C-alpha positions as CSV (number, residue, x, y, z in Angstrom):
1,M,-49.3,-78.2,55.5
2,P,-47.1,-77.9,52.2
3,S,-45.0,-81.2,50.9
4,A,-42.6,-81.7,48.4
5,Q,-44.5,-84.3,47.6
6,D,-48.1,-82.2,46.9
7,P,-48.7,-82.0,43.1
8,F,-50.1,-78.1,43.5
9,Y,-46.1,-77.3,44.4
10,I,-44.8,-79.8,41.5
11,V,-47.0,-78.4,39.1
12,K,-46.5,-74.7,40.7
13,Q,-42.7,-75.0,40.3
14,E,-42.9,-76.4,36.9
15,I,-45.7,-73.4,35.7
16,Q,-43.4,-70.6,37.6
17,E,-40.6,-71.4,35.8
18,S,-42.2,-71.2,33.0
19,I,-43.1,-68.1,33.4
20,D,-40.0,-67.1,34.2
21,K,-38.3,-68.1,31.1
22,L,-40.9,-66.8,29.1
23,Q,-40.4,-63.2,31.1
24,S,-36.8,-62.9,30.3
25,T,-37.0,-63.5,27.3
26,F,-39.8,-61.4,26.5
27,P,-38.0,-58.8,24.0
28,Q,-37.6,-61.9,21.4
29,W,-41.5,-62.7,22.1
30,E,-42.0,-59.2,21.0
31,K,-39.7,-59.1,18.0
32,T,-41.3,-62.1,16.7
33,A,-44.7,-61.7,18.5
34,N,-46.0,-65.4,18.7
35,A,-47.7,-66.5,22.1
36,G,-48.3,-69.9,21.9
37,E,-45.8,-70.6,25.1
38,Q,-48.3,-67.7,26.6
39,S,-51.4,-69.3,25.9
40,N,-50.3,-72.9,26.9
41,L,-49.4,-71.5,30.6
42,S,-52.7,-69.9,30.6
43,K,-54.4,-73.2,30.2
44,K,-52.0,-74.7,32.5
45,V,-52.8,-71.9,35.5
46,N,-56.5,-72.3,34.7
47,G,-56.5,-76.1,35.1
48,L,-54.2,-75.2,38.3
49,D,-57.3,-72.8,39.5
50,K,-59.6,-75.3,39.4
51,A,-58.0,-78.2,41.3
52,I,-57.8,-75.3,44.2
53,F,-61.4,-74.5,43.6
54,V,-62.1,-78.7,44.1
55,A,-59.3,-78.6,46.8
56,S,-61.5,-75.5,48.7
57,R,-64.2,-77.8,49.2
58,D,-62.9,-79.8,51.7
59,P,-59.1,-78.8,52.4
60,S,-58.9,-81.4,54.8
61,W,-59.8,-84.2,52.9
62,Y,-56.7,-82.4,50.7
63,G,-54.3,-82.3,53.9
64,I,-54.0,-78.5,53.8
65,D,-56.1,-75.6,55.5
66,G,-57.9,-72.2,54.5
67,V,-54.7,-70.4,54.4
68,E,-53.0,-72.5,51.9
69,V,-55.7,-72.6,49.8
70,E,-55.9,-68.8,49.6
71,N,-51.7,-69.1,49.4
72,R,-52.6,-70.9,46.1
73,R,-55.6,-69.2,44.8
74,K,-53.3,-65.8,45.1
75,W,-50.6,-67.4,43.3
76,T,-52.6,-68.7,40.7
77,S,-54.2,-65.3,40.4
78,D,-50.7,-63.1,40.2
79,A,-49.4,-65.8,38.1
80,G,-52.7,-65.2,35.3
81,T,-52.1,-61.6,35.8
82,S,-48.4,-62.0,34.5
83,L,-49.3,-64.0,31.5
84,N,-52.4,-61.7,31.0
85,G,-50.2,-58.9,30.8
86,M,-48.1,-60.3,28.4
87,H,-50.5,-61.6,26.1
88,K,-51.6,-58.3,25.5
89,E,-48.7,-56.6,25.0
90,L,-47.9,-59.2,22.1
91,M,-51.2,-59.2,21.0
92,R,-50.9,-54.7,20.1
93,I,-47.8,-56.2,17.8
94,P,-48.4,-57.4,14.5
95,S,-47.7,-61.2,13.4
96,S,-46.0,-60.5,10.5
97,H,-42.9,-60.0,11.7
98,Q,-43.2,-63.8,12.5
99,T,-40.7,-66.1,10.6
100,T,-41.2,-70.0,9.5
101,S,-38.2,-70.6,11.8
102,N,-40.0,-69.2,14.2
103,Q,-43.3,-70.9,13.5
104,Y,-40.8,-74.1,13.7
105,A,-39.6,-73.0,17.3
106,A,-43.3,-72.2,18.4
107,Q,-44.6,-75.9,17.6
108,D,-41.3,-77.5,19.4
109,N,-41.9,-75.6,22.2
110,Y,-46.2,-76.0,22.0
111,D,-45.1,-79.6,22.2
112,F,-42.4,-79.7,24.6
113,I,-45.2,-77.9,26.9
114,E,-47.9,-80.1,26.2
115,S,-45.6,-83.0,27.2
116,K,-44.8,-81.4,30.3
117,S,-48.5,-80.4,30.7
118,D,-49.4,-84.8,30.4
119,R,-47.0,-85.2,33.0
120,Q,-48.4,-82.9,35.6
121,M,-51.7,-84.2,35.1
122,L,-50.8,-87.6,35.8
123,L,-48.6,-86.8,38.7
124,I,-51.9,-84.8,40.0
125,K,-53.9,-87.9,39.1
126,R,-51.7,-90.3,41.0
127,K,-51.2,-88.3,43.8
128,I,-55.5,-88.3,43.8
129,Y,-55.5,-91.8,43.9
130,F,-52.7,-92.3,46.5
131,W,-54.9,-90.0,48.6
132,S,-58.1,-92.0,48.2
133,L,-56.0,-95.3,49.3
134,V,-54.9,-93.6,52.4
């Protein structure tokens, strides 16, 4: 039973927006050969996949059914495949093209995404806490 308050959909939306942004700027990323944002997104997708695995043990406890679990697994699989494809492309480009300003931009991006990841984890923990009260 999908819900706007379901933490999966909150995290999914934020990850999907980041993937879309990464894909739209991929030609620029190819020039700089910086895989920092892609790597962080991969970690988020893996974390979401682990959460889905936990939810699959007792979907009814989380208010979802088997079909929803499979839909979530498919989305994380597709997102991971997309990120892996971009990662392979970036890895074949020499990193000597990266300038100092791009390194600072990459760190800023990493910091921003890391803060979003922390926020997402907090939302998930809150949701699990509230579910445990029900």
